[in-house]
KEDOFI-289670 format. One record per residue (C-alpha): x, y, z. Coordinates in steps of 0.25 Angstrom, whole numbers, padded with zeros to 4 digits, always signed. Last residue first. Layout:
BEGIN
XYZ
...
***
This chain:
BEGIN
+0208+0665+0654
+0218+0677+0655
+0228+0669+0663
+0227+0657+0653
+0229+0666+0641
+0241+0673+0647
+0248+0660+0650
+0245+0655+0636
+0251+0667+0630
+0263+0665+0638
+0264+0650+0634
+0263+0654+0619
+0273+0665+0620
+0282+0655+0628
+0280+0645+0617
+0284+0656+0606
+0297+0660+0614
+0300+0645+0616
+0300+0643+0601
+0309+0654+0598
+0318+0652+0609
+0320+0638+0606
+0323+0641+0591
+0334+0651+0595
+0340+0642+0605
+0340+0630+0595
+0347+0639+0585
+0358+0642+0595
+0359+0628+0599
+0360+0623+0584
+0370+0634+0581
+0379+0628+0592
+0377+0614+0588
+0381+0616+0573
+0382+0601+0572
+0377+0601+0557
+0364+0594+0561
+0362+0603+0573
+0363+0615+0564
+0353+0609+0554
+0343+0605+0565
+0344+0620+0570
+0341+0625+0556
+0329+0616+0555
+0324+0620+0569
+0326+0635+0565
+0319+0633+0552
+0326+0631+0538
+0319+0632+0525
+0329+0633+0513
+0339+0625+0519
+0329+0614+0520
+0318+0610+0529
+0306+0601+0525
+0309+0589+0533
+0315+0595+0545
+0306+0607+0544
+0294+0597+0547
+0300+0591+0560
+0308+0603+0565
+0298+0611+0572
+0303+0621+0582
+0297+0634+0576
+0284+0626+0572
+0281+0623+0587
+0284+0637+0591
+0275+0642+0580
+0264+0633+0585
+0265+0637+0599
+0266+0652+0596
+0253+0651+0587
+0246+0643+0597
+0249+0653+0608
+0245+0665+0599
+0232+0658+0596
+0229+0655+0610
+0231+0670+0613
+0223+0675+0602
+0211+0665+0604
+0202+0674+0612
+0205+0687+0606
+0204+0681+0592
+0190+0675+0595
+0181+0688+0596
+0186+0700+0588
+0195+0694+0577
+0188+0680+0576
+0174+0685+0577
+0177+0695+0566
+0184+0685+0558
+0171+0676+0557
+0160+0679+0567
+0153+0690+0575
+0138+0690+0574
+0136+0697+0587
+0127+0685+0592
+0136+0674+0586
+0148+0681+0592
+0142+0681+0606
+0138+0667+0605
+0152+0662+0600
+0160+0671+0610
+0163+0663+0622
+0162+0649+0618
+0170+0653+0605
+0181+0660+0613
+0183+0647+0622
+0183+0638+0610
+0194+0647+0604
+0203+0648+0616
+0202+0633+0619
+0205+0629+0604
+0217+0638+0601
+0228+0631+0610
+0224+0617+0607
+0223+0621+0592
+0237+0626+0592
+0242+0614+0598
+0236+0605+0588
+0240+0615+0577
+0255+0615+0579
+0258+0603+0571
+0249+0608+0559
+0257+0621+0559
+0270+0614+0559
+0266+0606+0548
+0261+0617+0539
+0272+0627+0542
+0283+0617+0540
+0276+0611+0527
+0274+0625+0521
+0288+0630+0524
+0294+0616+0518
+0287+0616+0505
+0300+0619+0497
+0307+0608+0505
+0296+0598+0499
+0300+0602+0485
+0288+0599+0477
+0278+0589+0472
+0283+0575+0476
+0292+0581+0487
+0279+0586+0493
+0273+0573+0497
+0286+0567+0504
+0288+0580+0512
+0273+0581+0515
+0274+0567+0521
+0287+0569+0529
+0282+0582+0534
+0269+0576+0540
+0277+0565+0546
+0287+0575+0552
+0276+0583+0558
+0271+0571+0566
+0257+0566+0561
+0247+0563+0571
+0248+0577+0577
+0240+0582+0565
+0228+0576+0571
+0228+0586+0582
+0223+0597+0573
+0211+0590+0569
+0207+0586+0583
+0198+0598+0586
+0193+0600+0572
+0188+0586+0571
+0183+0587+0586
+0174+0599+0581
+0169+0591+0569
+0165+0580+0578
+0159+0590+0589
+0150+0596+0578
+0147+0610+0574
+0162+0614+0573
+0164+0629+0576
+0174+0626+0588
+0181+0616+0580
+0182+0625+0568
+0188+0636+0576
+0198+0627+0582
+0202+0621+0569
+0204+0635+0563
+0212+0640+0575
+0221+0628+0573
+0223+0631+0558
+0226+0646+0561
+0235+0642+0573
+0244+0632+0565
+0245+0641+0552
+0250+0652+0561
+0260+0643+0568
+0265+0637+0556
+0267+0651+0549
+0274+0656+0562
+0283+0644+0563
+0287+0645+0548
+0290+0660+0549
+0297+0658+0562
+0305+0646+0558
+0309+0653+0545
+0314+0665+0552
+0322+0658+0562
+0328+0649+0550
+0331+0662+0542
+0337+0668+0555
+0346+0656+0556
+0350+0655+0542
+0354+0670+0542
+0364+0668+0553
+0366+0679+0562
+0357+0673+0573
+0367+0661+0573
+0379+0670+0574
+0373+0677+0586
+0368+0664+0592
+0382+0658+0593
+0378+0646+0602
+0380+0646+0617
+0366+0653+0619
+0360+0641+0611
+0367+0631+0619
+0363+0637+0632
+0349+0639+0628
+0347+0625+0623
+0354+0619+0634
+0345+0626+0644
+0333+0620+0637
+0341+0606+0638
+0344+0609+0653
+0330+0613+0657
+0322+0601+0653
+0330+0590+0660
+0334+0600+0671
+0320+0603+0675
+0317+0588+0676
+0329+0585+0684
+0326+0596+0693
+0312+0592+0695
+0316+0578+0698
+0326+0583+0708
+0316+0592+0715
+0306+0581+0716
+0316+0571+0722
+0320+0582+0733
+0305+0584+0736
+0303+0569+0737
+0315+0568+0746
+0311+0580+0755
+0297+0573+0758
+0285+0578+0751
+0276+0588+0760
+0262+0583+0760
+0250+0591+0754
+0255+0591+0740
+0248+0601+0730
+0256+0613+0731
+0253+0623+0720
+0263+0626+0709
+0255+0624+0697
+0262+0627+0684
+0254+0619+0675
+0256+0614+0661
+0252+0600+0664
+0237+0601+0661
+0237+0593+0648
+0235+0580+0654
+0240+0569+0645
+0232+0564+0634
+0224+0550+0632
+0230+0536+0631
+0221+0532+0619
+0224+0545+0612
+0239+0544+0615
+0239+0530+0609
+0232+0534+0596
+0242+0546+0595
+0253+0536+0597
+0248+0526+0586
+0246+0538+0577
+0260+0543+0579
+0266+0529+0576
+0258+0527+0563
+0263+0541+0559
+0277+0538+0562
+0276+0524+0554
+0270+0531+0543
+0281+0542+0543
+0292+0531+0543
+0287+0524+0531
+0285+0537+0524
+0299+0542+0527
+0305+0528+0522
+0297+0530+0509
+0301+0545+0508
+0316+0542+0509
+0323+0555+0508
+0335+0550+0516
+0339+0563+0523
+0326+0571+0524
+0315+0561+0521
+0320+0549+0528
+0327+0557+0539
+0314+0564+0542
+0306+0552+0543
+0316+0545+0552
+0315+0557+0561
+0300+0555+0562
+0302+0540+0564
+0312+0541+0575
+0327+0539+0574
+0336+0535+0585
+0343+0523+0579
+0344+0529+0566
+0352+0541+0571
+0354+0545+0585
+0341+0554+0586
+0344+0567+0594
+0341+0577+0583
+0330+0570+0575
+0325+0563+0587
+0322+0576+0594
+0317+0583+0581
+0307+0572+0578
+0299+0568+0590
+0286+0562+0585
+0287+0549+0594
+0292+0558+0606
+0280+0567+0606
+0270+0555+0605
+0277+0548+0616
+0276+0561+0624
+0261+0561+0622
+0260+0546+0625
+0267+0548+0638
+0257+0559+0642
+0245+0551+0637
+0249+0538+0645
+0254+0546+0657
+0242+0555+0660
+0234+0545+0669
+0247+0539+0675
+0251+0553+0680
+0238+0554+0688
+0238+0540+0693
+0253+0542+0697
+0251+0554+0705
+0241+0550+0716
+0243+0536+0720
+0257+0532+0715
+0263+0546+0716
+0257+0549+0730
+0261+0535+0735
+0275+0536+0731
+0277+0550+0737
+0271+0546+0751
+0256+0547+0754
+0253+0552+0768
+0238+0550+0767
+0235+0564+0770
+0246+0569+0760
+0240+0560+0749
+0226+0565+0752
+0230+0579+0750
+0238+0576+0738
+0225+0569+0732
+0216+0580+0736
+0224+0590+0727
+0219+0583+0715
+0229+0578+0705
+0228+0586+0692
+0241+0593+0694
+0248+0580+0694
+0243+0577+0680
+0248+0590+0675
+0261+0587+0681
+0261+0575+0672
+0259+0583+0660
+0270+0593+0664
+0280+0582+0666
+0276+0575+0653
+0279+0588+0645
+0292+0590+0653
+0296+0576+0650
+0293+0577+0635
+0303+0586+0629
+0315+0583+0638
+0311+0568+0638
+0311+0569+0623
+0325+0575+0622
+0331+0565+0632
+0325+0553+0625
+0330+0558+0611
+0344+0560+0616
+0344+0546+0622
+0338+0539+0610
+0349+0545+0601
+0358+0557+0602
+0361+0562+0616
+0374+0553+0618
+0379+0559+0631
+0394+0561+0631
+0398+0561+0646
+0411+0566+0653
+0413+0563+0668
+0422+0574+0672
+0412+0584+0677
+0415+0593+0666
+0413+0582+0656
+0399+0578+0663
+0395+0593+0662
+0398+0594+0647
+0391+0581+0644
+0379+0585+0652
+0378+0599+0645
+0379+0594+0631
+0391+0590+0622
+0386+0576+0620
+0372+0580+0622
+0363+0580+0634
+0362+0594+0638
+0364+0602+0624
+0358+0590+0617
+0345+0592+0625
+0345+0607+0622
+0347+0603+0607
+0335+0594+0608
+0327+0605+0614
+0330+0614+0602
+0326+0604+0592
+0313+0600+0599
+0308+0614+0599
+0306+0619+0613
+0292+0622+0617
+0289+0608+0623
+0303+0608+0630
+0299+0621+0637
+0287+0616+0644
+0295+0610+0655
+0302+0623+0658
+0288+0629+0662
+0286+0617+0672
+0300+0620+0677
+0297+0635+0679
+0284+0632+0686
+0292+0623+0696
+0303+0633+0698
+0304+0632+0713
+0296+0619+0717
+0283+0623+0723
+0275+0612+0717
+0285+0601+0720
+0276+0589+0719
+0271+0593+0705
+0285+0595+0700
+0290+0582+0706
+0279+0574+0700
+0281+0581+0686
+0296+0578+0686
+0294+0563+0692
+0284+0561+0680
+0291+0568+0669
+0303+0559+0669
+0295+0546+0667
+0286+0553+0657
+0298+0558+0648
+0305+0544+0650
+0292+0537+0645
+0290+0547+0633
+0304+0546+0628
+0306+0531+0629
+0293+0529+0622
+0296+0539+0611
+0310+0534+0609
+0305+0520+0608
+0294+0523+0598
+0303+0531+0588
+0314+0520+0590
+0304+0509+0586
+0299+0518+0574
+0314+0520+0569
+0317+0505+0571
+0304+0501+0563
+0308+0511+0552
+0322+0506+0551
+0317+0491+0551
+0308+0493+0539
+0294+0498+0538
+0294+0499+0523
+0281+0505+0520
+0286+0517+0513
+0296+0508+0506
+0285+0503+0496
+0285+0517+0490
+0273+0523+0483
+0263+0520+0493
+0271+0526+0504
+0274+0539+0497
+0259+0540+0495
+0256+0538+0509
+0266+0547+0514
+0261+0558+0505
+0247+0555+0509
+0251+0556+0524
+0258+0569+0523
+0246+0575+0515
+0237+0570+0526
+0244+0577+0537
+0245+0590+0530
+0232+0589+0523
+0225+0585+0536
+0231+0597+0543
+0227+0606+0532
+0213+0600+0531
+0211+0602+0546
+0214+0617+0545
+0204+0618+0533
+0194+0611+0541
+0195+0621+0553
+0194+0632+0543
+0182+0626+0537
+0175+0623+0550
+0176+0637+0554
+0170+0641+0540
+0159+0631+0542
+0156+0635+0556
+0151+0649+0550
+0155+0659+0561
+0148+0666+0573
+0134+0660+0570
+0137+0646+0567
+0146+0645+0579
+0135+0651+0588
+0124+0642+0583
+0130+0629+0586
+0144+0623+0590
+0153+0625+0602
+0162+0613+0605
+0166+0612+0620
***
């Protein structure tokens, strides 16, 4: 609910609050608009920028193909897993499995890719186990197969949790009636479960499709050359290896048009349920399933658990097998760690400050239209993937200065902007609740400005502020999109150094760096999750 009127006008000038929110929106607009202007100018000065040749069409077709295949396979895998987890409410370790399913979202993509290769690669666990059994296999992880395996690893747990949310919304009376009528497994699924799943299916599939279309790191590391290249990877290759700005512009406009179409389709289909982060373990069925059904559920749960757990275990085992002592004695590693922390801290701080300015401006807005403008402003940045923003600014900066010299500013700014939609979502409920409770009292006592923020508002938003900061910093630590364009020997983050070690086939060093990076990001995400748990208990 939007609160307007005398109380906001007495506690603080709305113009000041709106100015702060407007400044945040201007920064976002300048970041995205500057990229678009640079791309437009580059396109107008070169006829080749609009040359949509066979290569571009092939890359666009593969981008859509791998995203369609990844999203469909992820959802198809997630439905039986979620159904089994819901049916086996007292399954030992069910809560642990659900928490495990949250880890792929917290892991940097580069770390997860190394975990996937440690299991399914040519020298991975499956290849070594098959050789020990006397049936040697050499899986080919690079190309479409590897991309699909990695995308399912990321997206199947997300889909399973969202589908489980749909199951949790089914009224208990439905299960009572199913037991009274003696419905079998197939009838229950067709008449009770499938209508709920189908209602959430378009939005959920569209969300996963969007994530796969804008996947950069996974395709960059597991792509099999020109035949397995997406638009974002082709943009990076055009600027970083070929230095062909005209081709990069054509690829960027194609990527931007595809992203807009997907977002429009998502808006038409609706969003998936967001109540899936539940660990409920109460029994909901009123008839005991047959032994065959329970056995099938256990097998499905085990397969889903192993599919997610094995790559994570592979990261840990491979990282511990590396010479961590030697790695941590290298100056370049500590410099990369320090650079990552400094850039991540700066991006997180900028992100939460700008997000808080938008949240405050929204609450102080005098009109519903202006409040909606501030509310949706941060989400608009998601229209442009980081590689698109980076490509535009890279092309623009090269006309005035050395773009690599501007790398720290670009990395911090882009990562801060990309984390803002999530930070706003964490900060907005706490700020709105605090405003509803304290606006009248603060108006009567004449408390406003920095005094109100320090004495009244800050205690209410301290925990969500910390959660948003930790989440934004974790996202920035694991980012490879912007640093892949602007990174150099003078500016190396942990993901950039990890990519370099992988490119030079120093796999043991890469595994050790992946473990260090994964522990840093997971530590931040666990801190945020623990703060969220304490906040919910105290609410």
